[in-house]
C-alpha positions in Angstrom: -9.0 -15.1 -18.4 -7.2 -17.8 -20.4 -6.7 -21.4 -19.3 -3.3 -20.7 -17.7 -4.9 -17.9 -15.6 -7.8 -20.0 -14.6 -5.3 -22.6 -13.2 -3.0 -20.1 -11.6 -5.9 -18.4 -9.7 -7.9 -21.5 -9.1 -7.6 -21.3 -5.3 -9.1 -17.8 -5.4 -11.9 -18.9 -7.8 -12.8 -21.8 -5.5 -13.7 -19.3 -2.8 -17.4 -18.5 -3.1 -16.8 -15.0 -1.9 -14.4 -14.4 -4.9 -15.3 -16.8 -7.7 -14.7 -16.2 -11.3 -16.2 -12.7 -11.2 -14.0 -11.5 -8.4 -10.9 -12.8 -9.9 -11.8 -11.2 -13.2 -12.1 -7.9 -11.4 -8.5 -8.3 -10.1 -7.2 -9.1 -13.5 -8.8 -5.9 -14.8 -7.7 -3.8 -11.9 -4.8 -1.2 -11.5 -3.2 -0.7 -8.1 -0.7 2.1 -7.3 1.9 1.1 -4.7 3.9 4.0 -3.3 7.1 2.7 -1.7 8.9 -0.6 -2.5 10.4 -1.0 1.0 9.4 -3.0 4.0 5.6 -2.5 3.6 5.6 -2.2 -0.3 7.4 -5.6 -0.6 4.7 -7.9 0.7 2.0 -5.7 -0.8 3.6 -6.0 -4.3 4.3 -9.7 -3.9 0.7 -10.6 -2.9 -1.0 -8.3 -5.4 1.1 -9.7 -8.2 0.6 -13.3 -7.1 -3.2 -12.7 -6.7 -3.4 -11.5 -10.3 -4.0 -7.7 -10.1 -3.6 -6.9 -13.8 -1.6 -3.7 -13.5 0.7 -2.5 -10.8 2.4 0.8 -10.7 5.3 1.0 -8.2 6.8 4.3 -7.2 10.2 4.4 -5.5 13.3 6.6 -6.3 15.6 5.0 -3.8 18.1 2.2 -4.4 18.4 -1.2 -2.7 20.9 -1.1 0.2 22.3 -4.1 2.0 20.6 -2.9 5.2 17.2 -3.2 3.4 17.4 -6.9 2.9 16.6 -7.7 6.5 13.0 -7.0 5.9 12.4 -5.8 2.3 11.7 -9.2 0.9 10.9 -8.2 -2.7 14.6 -7.5 -3.2 17.6 -9.9 -3.3 21.3 -9.6 -2.7 22.1 -9.1 -6.4 19.6 -6.2 -6.4 21.9 -4.0 -4.2 22.4 -0.7 -5.9 19.4 -1.2 -8.2 16.5 1.1 -8.1 13.8 -0.4 -5.8 10.9 -0.1 -8.2 13.0 -1.8 -10.9 14.2 -4.5 -8.5 10.6 -5.2 -7.4 9.5 -5.3 -11.0 12.0 -8.0 -11.8 10.9 -10.1 -8.9 7.2 -9.8 -9.7 7.7 -10.8 -13.3 9.3 -14.0 -12.0 6.3 -14.7 -9.8 3.6 -13.7 -12.4 4.7 -12.9 -15.9 1.1 -12.3 -17.0 0.7 -9.0 -15.2 1.8 -5.4 -16.1 4.3 -3.7 -13.8 4.9 0.0 -14.3 7.8 1.7 -12.5 8.3 5.2 -11.4 11.9 5.6 -10.5 12.1 9.4 -9.8 10.8 11.4 -6.9 7.2 12.3 -7.8 5.6 15.8 -7.5 2.1 16.3 -6.4 1.1 16.7 -10.1 2.9 13.4 -10.9 1.0 11.6 -8.1 -2.3 13.2 -9.3 -1.9 11.6 -12.8 -0.9 8.3 -11.3 -3.8 8.2 -8.8 -6.3 9.1 -11.6 -5.3 5.9 -13.4 -5.5 3.6 -10.4 -8.4 1.8 -8.8 -6.7 1.7 -5.4 -3.7 3.5 -3.8 -1.6 1.7 -1.2 0.6 4.0 0.9 3.8 2.2 1.8 5.9 5.4 2.1 8.0 6.2 5.1 7.5 10.0 5.4 4.7 12.3 6.4 5.0 14.6 3.4 4.2 11.8 1.0 1.3 10.5 3.2 -0.3 14.0 3.3 0.1 14.4 -0.4 -1.5 11.0 -1.2 -4.3 11.7 1.2 -5.1 15.1 -0.3 -5.2 13.7 -3.8 -7.3 10.6 -2.8 -9.8 12.8 -1.1 -10.0 15.1 -4.2 -10.1 12.2 -6.7 -12.3 10.0 -4.5 -9.9 7.0 -4.6 -9.6 4.4 -1.8 -6.3 4.7 0.1 -4.9 1.8 2.1 -2.5 3.3 4.7 0.1 1.4 6.7 3.0 2.3 9.0 5.5 0.3 11.0 8.5 1.2 13.3 10.2 -0.8 16.1 7.7 -3.5 17.1 4.6 -1.4 16.4 2.5 -1.1 13.3 -0.8 0.3 12.2 -3.1 -0.1 9.1 -6.4 1.4 8.0 -8.4 2.3 4.9 -9.6 5.8 4.0 -12.3 5.2 1.3 -13.2 8.6 0.0 -16.0 7.1 -2.1 -18.0 7.2 1.1 -19.0 10.5 2.7 -18.7 9.0 6.1 -15.0 8.0 5.7 -12.4 9.9 7.7 -9.1 10.7 5.9 -5.5 10.6 7.1 -5.6 14.2 8.0 -8.5 13.6 10.4 -6.3 11.2 12.4 -3.0 13.0 12.0 -3.5 16.7 11.4 -0.8 18.3 9.3 1.7 20.6 11.1 5.0 22.1 10.2 6.6 19.9 12.8 5.5 16.7 11.1 6.5 17.7 7.6 9.9 19.0 8.3 13.2 17.5 7.2 13.9 15.9 10.6 10.8 13.7 10.3 11.3 12.8 6.7 13.9 10.2 7.5 12.6 9.1 10.9 11.5 5.7 9.8 14.7 5.0 7.9 16.9 6.0 11.0 15.2 3.7 13.5 15.1 0.0 13.9 12.3 -2.2 12.8 11.4 -5.8 13.6 11.6 -7.7 10.3 8.3 -9.7 10.4 6.4 -6.6 11.5 6.5 -4.9 8.1 5.4 -8.2 6.6 2.4 -8.5 8.9 1.3 -4.9 8.3 2.1 -5.0 4.5 0.2 -8.3 4.1 -2.8 -6.7 5.8 -2.6 -3.8 3.4 -2.5 -6.2 0.5 -5.6 -8.0 1.9 -7.5 -4.8 2.2 -6.5 -3.6 -1.3 -7.7 -6.9 -2.8 -11.0 -6.8 -1.0 -11.5 -3.2 -2.2 -10.7 -4.1 -5.8 -13.2 -7.0 -5.7 -15.8 -5.2 -3.7 -16.1 -8.0 -1.1 -16.0 -8.2 2.7 -15.8 -5.4 5.2 -12.8 -3.0 4.9 -11.0 -1.2 7.7 -12.7 2.0 6.8 -13.5 3.8 10.1 -11.2 1.4 12.1 -7.5 1.7 12.9 -5.8 -1.7 13.4 -2.9 -1.5 15.8 -0.3 -4.2 16.3 2.3 -4.6 19.1 4.4 -7.4 17.8 6.5 -7.5 21.0 3.5 -8.7 23.0 1.7 -9.9 19.9 -1.5 -7.9 20.6 -3.8 -6.5 18.0 -6.1 -3.6 19.0 -8.8 -1.8 17.0 -9.7 1.8 17.4 -12.8 3.3 15.9 -12.1 6.3 13.7 -14.6 9.1 13.0 -14.6 11.8 10.4 -13.4 15.2 11.8 -16.0 17.8 11.0 -13.3 20.4 11.2 -10.9 18.6 8.9 -9.4 21.1 6.4 -8.9 18.3 3.8 -12.1 16.2 3.7 -14.6 18.4 5.5 -13.9 21.6 3.7 
């Protein structure tokens, strides 16, 4: 790291749990963020500000006026711009020393496989089951840690599936795939329902924290635990998750 980076990241470096070595790991890390919407916004902002050296952001959608209520990486002048490009512009203003790659088209499974191979951590900020199942399958196959979040209404959830550990469950263990959950009607479910603006910030920021810890190899991750938030009553709950021995994805 150069002198400017040492100053920029000094509050991280002062933490004994991170120090110079932990920050250096972040600077040399590559995170894949799938979705630059409500969840992807705080994830991208905090990973960029924290100094993750390379971010790849995937989103084929464009910024709409209705997004601005919660998707804080975008601004009013960004309306009509591809979300990945809009996010990239904001992130460069926050931290010009990082690399931000953009994927502005809808990715196939082969596309995602190439992207995941290059990444150290995958953060699922998508809003449909088809993408979540695809990312899960590939992270299991390629043994990459997957930070998963979801939010709708006043309720959100976040967990980590770290397939580097044989004991880790996967997304399919918790939500088995079915034709009902991957159909067209479910694809747009998140986009067609209301969502409390700060909720996606709270879940997305938690995803960012988990991703940073995984990249630095510090602390205890949410692997094996599902964190649930009811923002209406402001209650957090934790549910223990176990690997499904009959899972067709990670136990096959």
